N, C-alpha and C positions, 0 to 999 in steps of 0.2 A: 958845570954839570956834564958828566960823561954820558955819551949815547952808546948803548950796546946793541949788538945785533941779535935778533930773536933766534933762539935755538929751540925747535919744537920737541915736545916729549914724544915717546913712542905712541901713546894713546892719541896724541894730536895728529900724528902722521895718518892714522886711519881716517880721522875726520876730514883731513885735507884731501886724501884720495877720494873720499865720498863727494866733497864739494867739486873737485875737478871733474869727476865723472859726470856730475850733474850739469856742468857747464857745457861740455861737448864742443868740439870744433869741426864736426863733419860738414861737408859742403852744404850750406844752407840753401833753401829755396829763395828765389828772388821774389819779393813781394813789396808792395807799396805800403808804408806805414801811414798812420793817421796824419792828417794835416798838421803842420808845425804850429806851435803856440803863437798867438798873435800879440800877446803882451810880453814885454821884455822882462818884467819882474812881477811875480805873483807869489804871495806868501803861501806856504803850505798850510793845510787845514789846521786850525788851532783848536785844541780841546777846551772845554769849559774851565774857567779859572777858579772855580769854587775852592778846590783843594789848595790852589796856589795862594789864595788870599790869606789862609792861615800861615803857610810857609813864609809869605812875604812880610808878615808882621814882624819877623825878626830881621834885623839888618844883616848884610853879608858879614860884617865884622863880628857880630855877636855870636855867630855860629862857628867861627873859627877858633875853637877852644884847644884842640889837640891836633897835632900834625898827622895828616893822612897821606900815604904814598899812593899815587895813581900811576899805573903803567899805561903808557900811551904809545900806540903804534904810529909811526910816521915815516915819511920817505925822504925827509931832509930837503924838500923842494920849497919853492917860494910859497906855496900854499900853506906851509907850516910856520911861516914867519910870525904871524900874529901871536901864536902860542909861544914862540921863542922870545918875543918881545915881553909877553907877560911873565915869563920865567926870569928874564934878565932884569926886569924892573921891579921884581919882588911882588907882583900882584898876587900870584898864587900863594906865596909865603904869608902874605898879610891875611889870606883867607884860610890859613891852617893847612895848606896843601904842599906836598913835595911831589914834583913831577919827575918820573923816570921815563925819558924818551927811549923807545926801542925801535931800532932801524929795521925797516923792511924794504924790499925792492919795489913793491907796489901794494895797492890796496887789496888786490885779490888774495895775497898771501896772508892778510890780516884776518880774513873771514873765519878761518877755523879757530884760531886762538880767541877771537872775539866770541864765537859761539860757545866755546868751553869755559869762558871767563878767565883764561890765562893772561889776557890783557883787558884793561878796563874800558878802553876806548881806542879809536883809530881814526886815521884821516887818509884821504887819497882819492884818486880819480874814480868817477862812476863807471861801472862796467858790469858785465853779465854776472860775474861772481858775486858782487854785492846783492844785486836784485834776486838772483837765484837763491842765495843763502837766506835772504829774508823770506822768500816764498816757501822755503823748505822748513821754516819754523825754528830758526836759530835763536829767535828773540832779539836779534840785533835791530836797532833802529837808527835811522838818519836823524840827527838832532840839530845840525847847524850847517850853515854855509862854510865852505873852505875857500873856493875860488870860483868865479863866474866871469862871463863876458859882460863888461859894462860898456857904456858908450865911449869911455876914455881908455879902458884897460882890458886886456885879455892875457892869456899865457901861451897862445898858440897862433900859428899862421899857415897859410897855404904858400908854399915856396916852390920856386922852379930853378932849374940849373941856369946859371948866369948866361952861358953861351946861347941857350935856347931863347932866353928873354931878349938878349941883345940882337939876335938875328931876326927877331920879329915872329918866330915860329909860335911862341906862347906869349900872348898878351892878355888873354881873358879866360874865363871859365871854359867856354866851348872848345878852346884850343887844347884842352887836356885829353880829348878823345884819342884812344889808342896808346897813350903814354904809360910808362912804368912808374908807379907812384909808391913811395915808401911811407910806412907808419912805424912807430916805435912801441906798439903794444899788441896784445893778442886780439883775436876776433871778438867783436862785440864790445869794444871799449869806446870811450868818449871820442878818441881820435877818428875811429871808424865812422862814427855818426857825423862828426864835423866834416869829414871828407865827403860823405854822401850828400850832406847839405850843400857843400860847395859845388859838387857836380850837378846837383839839381838846378843851380843858377845858370848853368850852360845847357840845360835840357839833356843832361847825361845821367847815367846811373853807374853803380860800381861795375856792372857787367861790361861797360864800355872802356874800362881801363884795366891794367894789370896791377893789382895791389901786392906789394912785397913787404912782409913783416920782418922787423929786425930790432935790435936795441936802439935806443935814441942816439947814442954816440956813433953807432955804425951808420946812421943815416948820413952824417957828415962825411964819413969815409966813402960811402957809396956815391955821393955827389962829386967828391974829388976824383973818383975813379970813373965817373960817367956811367955808373952801373944803374942809376935811376934817373928819371927825367924831372920828377917833382916829388913833393912830400907834404904831408900834414905834420908839421914839426912843432915841438914845444921849446920854450926857453929853458936854459940859456943857449941852446944849440942853434937857434935862429941867428942871434947876433954873432955867435962864433963862426957860423958858415958865412955870414956877410963879411966878417973881418978877413976870412980866408979867401974871399973872392970866388967861392964856388957856387953861391946861390943868391937869388933875389927874392925878397918878400913880395909876392904877387898880391895877396889879399890878407887882411887881418881877420881873424875868426869872428870878431864881432860884426863884420860886414855880412857874413852868410849864416851866422847863428847867433843873433843878438840875445843876450840874457842866458846863454847856455850855462847851466850849473855843472861845471866839469869836474868839481871835487867837493867832497863833503866831510863832515865829522860824524862818527858813529859811536854809540854807546852800547856796551854789552848788556844783556839782560841781567847778569849777575850784579853789575854796578847799579843799575836802576832799581833793582829789588832789594839788594842787601845794603847799599850805601847811597840812598837818594840825596842825602845831605851833601855828601862830597860831590855828587853829580851836579847839584845846583851851584855849589861854590865854584867848581871848575868853569862853569859857563859864565859866571860873572867875571872871572879873570880873563877868560878868552875874549869876551866882548870888549873889555878894556884894551886888550892887545890889538884887536881888530881896529878899534877907533884910532889908536896911536898910529897904526899902519896907514890908514886912510889919511890922517892929518899930515903924515910925513910925505906920502907919495903925491897926493893931490894938492896939498897946501904948503909943503915945504917945511913944516914944523919938525924940528929935530931930525931932519932927513939924514944928515951925516951919521947921527947916532944909530938910526935904524939900519943904515947901510952897513955899519960896523957889526950890528947884530946878524945881518945876513951873512957876512963874511965869517963870523965866528961859528954859526950853527949849520950852514949849508955848504955844499960843494962849490959854490961860486965865491971865489976868493979875489976876484978882480973888481975893484970899485968902478973902473971904467965900463966894464960889461954891465954892471948893475945900472949905471946911469944911462947907458945906451938902451937898455930894456925899458926903462921908464919913459925916455924920450920917444921911443918907438911905440909906446902904448901897449907893451907886452910884459909888464912886470906882474900882472895879475890883478883882477878886480875882486873886491870883497864887499859884502853887505855889512855895514857897521852895526846894524841891529841883529845880524846873525841869521835871519830867516832864510829858508831855502826857497828857490824858485820852483814851485810845485809843477807848473806848466812844463818846464824844461825836463824835470825828472819823469813826468808821465810820458812825454814824447819819447825820451830815450828808452824807457821800458817798453813802450809800444813798438818802437823800431826794432829793439833786440828780439822781441817775441815774434814780430812779423817776418824777421829774417832768419828765424829758426834757431836762435841761440838759447832760448828757453821756451818751455811749453806755453806759458801765458804770463802776463804781467800781474803781479800781486796788487790787490786794492790799495789805494793811497793810505787808507787808515792803518794798514799794517806796515807801512814804510816809514812814516814820520812819527816823532814824538816831540811836540813843541813846548811841553811844560817847562823844560829846563831854560829855554830862551825867555819864555814868559816870566819866569822867576827873575832872570837877570835884568830884564827890562823894568820889572817892578822896582829893583834896587837902583838902577842907573838912569832910568828914563830913556826915551827914544833919542837917537842921535840927531843933533841939530847942526 
């Protein structure tokens, strides 16, 4: 299956500019967000299942009569692996679906084509662009978990320069005060929020450090050149930096933000309204892929085969790196039933609004649509 990079239309460029202007990156006021969620995993509000009872009467196989092509925005990161598993193992094909993955640099780039229906669905990290787009009435909805911090796995870590750690200058959260800290995303993204949570553990705030934004690969270069002191870094760049001897993993992100829903799947309004049958079938295939991923990572079932899928579909081509990520607990956690951690999403939206990146957080009822997962669970049952 070929993956192509998205090329926006002229009309879409105008929508993109509108969304970017709505995000805004002016220096935000420093405010304190609402207290963090106390539960690690809470399902998003679930709508009444009356309509789903009718839909669930048909089995997933019976609705797969003619092949439907779905255009799916993705970033080619670990969070997309469950979908790749479902593609490789024929789960979508069995359901009458052909998946056309379209490569984006990040989830923010996907919001405009999702809003216009040029792509059917997308996946990526939670950030200001997603929540602002939802608040602006694009009709996009978060429909499933992509990756989250679980007790055993996450996809990010707080890392420090190796020489600073070995000298004893940086050993804990409070030692970050006054340091230059790198992140690989724009203001108001999940890495910003995780960094803020880590600083809170040392009674610090973002104002107590200097945050430097750059691309994820450039974070490793900055460490090698001693241009930064620490970073909130995602995989595989953490294990790459460890192998290069330039950084040390100080804290795993599940230690300072347990249950963080750092990436999600989203459906376009066009897909949900024009082809709800395909939307339901996709979720069945995705949940099957998620469960295979969990079985492989946590229990060892067909692990080598899943590693081969990671190598085939993502930029991570080194099997040793993949195994190091798993052993370090940073290959990414997923919910095998697919539900999103609503407490985490609410906290992130409140933090983004409190720090001036969007006017206010949209109500949760406008953010989630769980009917697609409800249907998949009717077909497959809950994970055991």
